[in-house]
Structures are given as structure tokens and as C-alpha cells.
C-alpha positions in Angstrom: 27.9 75.7 154.1 30.5 74.4 156.6 34.1 74.2 155.8 35.5 70.8 154.5 37.5 68.8 157.0 41.0 67.6 156.1 41.6 64.0 157.2 45.3 63.8 157.9 45.7 60.3 156.5 49.4 59.5 155.6 51.3 56.5 154.5 53.9 57.3 157.1 51.3 57.0 159.9 49.6 53.6 159.8 47.1 54.7 162.5 45.8 57.5 160.3 45.0 55.4 157.2 41.4 55.2 156.1 40.0 52.0 154.8 36.7 52.8 152.9 33.9 55.1 153.5 32.8 53.9 156.9 36.3 54.4 158.3 35.7 58.2 158.2 32.9 57.7 160.7 33.1 56.7 164.4 33.5 52.9 165.0 30.2 51.1 164.6 28.8 49.5 167.8 27.3 46.0 167.8 23.8 47.3 167.0 24.9 49.4 164.1 27.0 46.5 162.7 23.9 44.2 163.0 21.9 46.7 161.0 24.5 46.8 158.3 24.5 43.1 158.1 20.7 43.0 158.0 20.9 45.6 155.1 23.2 43.2 153.2 20.8 40.3 153.8 17.7 42.3 152.9 19.2 43.2 149.6 19.9 39.5 148.8 23.6 40.1 148.7 26.0 37.3 149.6 28.2 38.1 152.7 31.9 37.4 152.6 34.6 38.0 155.2 38.2 38.9 154.4 41.2 39.8 156.6 44.7 41.2 156.2 47.7 42.4 158.2 47.4 46.1 159.0 50.5 47.0 157.0 48.9 45.4 153.9 45.5 46.9 154.4 45.8 49.4 151.5 46.5 46.5 149.1 43.8 45.3 146.8 44.4 41.7 148.0 42.9 40.6 151.3 42.7 37.0 152.4 39.3 35.3 152.1 37.9 33.8 155.2 36.3 30.6 154.0 34.0 30.9 151.0 31.4 33.6 150.6 28.3 32.8 152.6 26.0 32.2 149.5 22.4 32.7 150.4 23.0 33.2 154.1 20.2 35.2 155.8 21.0 34.6 159.5 22.6 37.7 160.9 23.8 35.9 164.0 25.6 33.3 161.9 27.4 36.0 159.9 28.4 37.8 163.2 29.6 34.4 164.4 31.9 34.0 161.4 33.3 37.5 161.9 34.2 36.5 165.5 35.8 33.3 164.3 37.8 35.2 161.8 39.0 37.7 164.4 40.0 34.9 166.8 41.9 33.0 164.2 43.6 36.2 162.9 44.0 38.4 166.0 46.5 40.7 164.5 44.6 41.3 161.3 41.9 43.8 160.1 38.6 42.1 159.2 36.1 43.4 156.6 32.7 42.3 155.6 31.6 42.4 151.9 28.1 42.1 150.5 28.4 40.7 146.9 25.5 41.7 144.6 25.3 38.6 142.3 22.9 40.5 139.9 25.2 43.5 139.2 28.3 41.3 139.7 29.9 43.8 142.1 30.2 44.7 145.7 27.1 46.2 147.2 28.7 46.8 150.5 32.2 46.8 151.9 33.2 47.8 155.4 36.0 47.1 157.9 34.3 45.6 160.9 37.4 45.1 163.0 40.6 47.2 163.1 43.5 45.3 164.7 45.9 47.3 166.9 48.7 48.7 164.7 52.3 48.2 166.0 54.5 51.1 164.8 
């Protein structure tokens, strides 16, 4: 078995902070993001977009971008809303959530845009 890797994430270094499971992986390209959105849609989950300032990213509270997209199945429309959120909030991180209305929980949660962090 290979040795476990230590991720040097520290509060003192905002650029090192991890924001969910996907943040330990390389940044998703547009095709990979599209597949994740399709996964949310295929599971019947309701997509929602949130954003926050990088210094507040570890907080439980992120700002909601519009209302959740109840019943939305068009991947391009969801991608379009992500882009609108990024343009309206250029200094903020943006995340996509897939709400599972049966289990009343989040089925998916991923940061889809990390804003540049000013130190």
C-alpha cells in the first residue's frame, strides 16, 4: 500500500485551503464539469448555485445565487447560470449543489470556480 499524502492545508495560507472532496483533485475541465452536472440531473437532484468571498469559504453560509433550479434538466442552462454567477461575483468562489429532495440532503456539492485569492 502506498504512503498517505499530507495535504498542507492551513488557515494561515488561504491558497492551501480545501473546499470539499473534489478540491483534493486537479481542477475539472469543462467536459468533466458537464459530466458532473449530467450526473446531478440523471439522479433527479435539483441544482443550486452558491457563491462566497474566498476569506469566508470555510464558513457554513454561502450566498444563494437565485433560487435552486427545481426540476432543471438542461445541462447547458445550468452551465449558463454558473457563468452568470461568476460574472456577477468575479471575486467569489462558486459552488454547485445537487439537492436530493427524497433524502432531504445534498447529493452532490462541488466548487466549480475558485476566485483568485488576494493575500
